[in-house]
C-alpha positions as CSV (number, residue, x, y, z in Angstrom):
1,M,7.0,-12.8,-6.7
2,D,9.5,-13.1,-9.5
3,I,10.2,-10.8,-12.6
4,M,7.7,-12.8,-14.8
5,D,4.9,-12.4,-12.3
6,V,5.6,-8.6,-12.1
7,A,5.5,-8.4,-15.9
8,I,2.1,-10.2,-16.1
9,V,0.6,-8.0,-13.6
10,A,2.0,-4.9,-15.3
11,K,0.7,-6.1,-18.6
12,E,-2.7,-7.0,-17.4
13,A,-3.0,-3.3,-15.7
14,N,-1.8,-1.7,-18.8
15,V,1.2,-0.1,-17.0
16,E,3.2,2.0,-19.4
17,L,6.5,2.2,-17.3
18,L,8.0,-0.4,-15.2
19,A,10.9,-0.2,-13.0
20,L,12.6,-3.0,-11.6
21,N,15.1,-2.8,-8.6
22,N,16.8,-4.8,-5.8
23,L,17.6,-7.6,-8.3
24,T,20.1,-10.1,-7.2
25,L,21.6,-10.5,-10.5
26,K,24.1,-7.8,-11.4
27,T,24.1,-7.0,-15.1
28,R,27.3,-6.1,-17.2
29,S,25.5,-3.4,-19.1
30,K,22.1,-2.0,-20.0
31,C,22.1,-3.9,-23.2
32,H,22.7,-7.2,-21.2
33,A,20.0,-6.1,-18.7
34,N,17.5,-5.6,-21.7
35,R,18.3,-9.1,-23.0
36,L,17.9,-10.7,-19.7
37,F,14.7,-8.9,-18.5
38,R,12.8,-7.3,-21.3
39,N,12.5,-10.2,-23.8
40,P,11.9,-13.2,-21.6
41,I,9.0,-11.3,-19.7
42,E,7.2,-10.1,-22.8
43,Y,6.7,-6.6,-21.6
44,S,6.4,-3.9,-24.2
45,G,6.2,-0.8,-22.2
46,A,9.0,1.4,-20.9
47,L,11.5,-0.7,-18.7
48,F,14.1,0.5,-16.2
49,V,16.3,-1.9,-14.5
50,G,17.7,-0.2,-11.2
51,E,21.3,0.4,-10.6
52,D,23.1,1.8,-7.4
53,G,22.3,5.4,-7.2
54,M,19.9,5.6,-10.1
55,K,16.8,8.0,-9.8
56,I,13.9,7.5,-11.9
57,M,11.5,10.4,-12.1
58,I,7.8,9.2,-12.4
59,P,5.3,11.8,-13.7
60,L,2.3,12.2,-11.8
């Protein structure tokens, strides 16, 4: 499953927050990551691209 597939599933399930991790491509900055991953996948919810040591708190 690639990033586009994940975005399609998240969109169809009305997911409000999407966290991507274990990506093979290292991005230079958050802005660069947003250009690479947010726009091409057409996902409008909150999007986090994981980095080493990053913690994302998910409310239950």
